[in-house]
N, C-alpha and C positions, 0 to 999 in steps of 0.2 A: 358373770358380770361383764358388760361390754367395756371396751377401753375408755370411751368418753366418760362413762359414769365413774369408772375407777379413778380417772384423773381428777374429776370434779370433787369426789369425796376426799381424796388425799390432799388436794390443794386447799379445800375448805378447812381441813384440820390444821394444816400448817399455817394458814393465814391467821388462825385464832391465837397462835403462840408466838408469832414473830415479834421481835422487839426492835424498835427504831434505834438507830445509832448514827454517828457521824460518818461522813464519807468525803472523799476527795476526788475531784473531777480530773480526768486525763487531759493532757494537752493534745493537740492535733496529731494524728498518726504520721510517722515519718516515712519517707521513701528512700531516695538515694542519699539524702542527708537527714540528720536528726534535728527536728525543730524543738527547741526548748521554750516552752510557753509557761509563763508565770501569771496566773490570774488573781484578781482581787477577791474572788468568791470561792468558797470551799466546796460549793455544789453547783456545777455548771456543766453543760453538755460540750462535746468536742467542737461544735460549731458555734459556741457561745460568742456573742458580740462584746463580751466584757473586755475592756482594754487589757493588753498583754505586752510583755517584753519578750522579744524573740532573738535567739542567737542560733547558729548552726555549727555542726562539727561533722567530720567525716564519719560515716557509718562503720561500726566495727565489722570485721569479717566473720562469717560462720554463724551468725545469729539466726536461729530458726530456719535453717536451710532445708531440712527434711520434714516437710509438713504436707499431709494429705487431708483435706476436709471434704466430706461427702454429706449431701443433704442440703435442704434449704436453710438459709440464714434466718435467725430469729429477729423479730422487730426490736428496735431500740427499747430498752427498759424504761417504763414509766411507772414510778413507785405507786401511784394511786390508781392506775388503770392498766395493769399488765396484760397486754394482748397475747403474750406468748404462752400463758398457762394452757396446757393441753396439746400444744404443738410439739412435734418431734424435733429435738435439738440435733444439730449436725454431729456426725461422728468424726473423730479426729485420730489420726495416726501420726505421731511425731516423735521427738526425742527430748531427753533431758540435756543439761549442759554438757555432759560427757559423752553424748551419743547413745545413751541407753534408751531403747524404745519405751515410750509411754503412750497410752491410748485412752480415749474416751469412747468406749464401745457400748452398744446396746444389745450385745449378744451374750453377755456373761452372767445374766440373771442377778444383777445387783443394782441397788439404788445408788445414785451418785450424788456426792456433795462436791461441787467444783468451785474453787475459789480463785479469783483472778487478782494478782498482786503486782504492784509496781515498786521497784526498789527505792524510788525517790519519794514515794507517798508517805507522809507522816502518819496517817491513820493506819496504813498497812504496817508500818514499823511498830505501832502500838498493838495491832491485832495479832501479828505473827506469834509473839511470845505467849499471848493469852490463849490462842488456839493450840499452840504446842503444849502448854501446861494442861489444857483441857483434855487433849488426846492422851496424856499420860495417866489420866484418872478415869476417863469415860471409855467404856468398852463398846465400840461400834458393832462388834460381832462380825459375822461373815456375810451379812446381807447388805451392808452399807460400806461403800468405798469412798474415800476422800482423795481428790486429785487437785493439785494446784497448777496454775498457769502463770509463768513469769512473762509479763507483757510491758509494753511501753518503755523498753530498755533505752537508756540514754547515758552515755559515758560522762557527760558533764554534770550529771545530777548526783545527789548523795547515794552512798552505798553501792557504788559501781566497783566491781561487777556484781550482779545480783547473786551469782552462785556463792561468792564469798560472804555476802550479807546473810544469806540463808544458812550457810555453814556455821557462821558465828552464832546464829540464833538456834542452832541444833534443830533445824526444821525437819521433822520426821516424815513429811508427806512427799510422795512422788511429784516431781516438777516437770511440766512441759514447758519448753522454751518457745515462746511465740515468735513470729517473724518480725522483722523491722517494721513492716506495714501493719502489724497487729491484726493479722488475718483471723486468728482464732477468736480473739476477744471481740472483734467486730462482728463475726458470724454468730456470736452469742448475745449480741445486742448490748454490749458493755456501755454504760452511761457514766459511771464513776467508780472510783476505787475506795476500799476493797469491794469486790463484787462477788456475790454468791449465786450459784444456780443449782437447784436441787432437781434431780431427774428420777423418774420412775424406772422400773426394770425395763420397760419398753423404750426408754429414752424420752418420754413425754415430760415436759416441764411441769413440775409441781409448784415451784416457788422460785422467785428471784428477789434478791435483796442487796442493799449496800450496807456493809458493816454490821456484824453480829457479835454479841457478847457470848461468853462461854455459857451463860445461863440460857440464852436463846437457842444456841446450838444444841444443848442438851434437850430442851423442850421439843425442838424440831426432830431430832433423832429419835426421841421417845415416841413421838407421834408417828413417824415412819414405821418404827418397829410394831407399834400397836396396830396400825392399819394393815401391815403385812400379815400379822398374826390373824386378824379378823378375816382377811381375804383367804388365807389358807384354810381356816376353819369352816368357811362357807362352801368350799369346793368338795 
């Protein structure tokens, strides 16, 4: 089976089971200072024209300093017309908060569930404990890997620092710390939080979504497992 057909079949199956959920839009990406933007809409793009209130603070040192991204960036996520399905996502070599290496690699023969979280995002704060509890009950097996990315870090927003927030929530998932410029999330086409990207073994995008319930995650993981089993039986 050729790669393009493989991706189309897998993506079609996942699209049939995805469940819509609330999401929260990120503020503009920071550079040497951190821009705190509060919008009146729960779902807007980073370049939204929605009126906002902005303050700045000095950027914390050491955030996302060791990051290597290879490959072409994905287009911005469009929920009803995702142009990234079938494209190869960037590979990432980075570290967690304590300097532990964490990677999004296409060479380890596993499917990937990548979730992007912001410590100040109220929907992320709701979704993290739900995903944690789901992982304690659902067996992903050895063919599906889940990785999280802490992005949009801002010391003037709730739950700073993010490592303390995730520790309090007993988050069991490996965490990549994004740069202050949100390089990783931007390369994955992040449009709103929380943001999920599902990848095939070859790194091709199967599905992208904002905010998923435990039920939806189970359905998607089941679909990935079923597709992988059918693929193996056909070889």
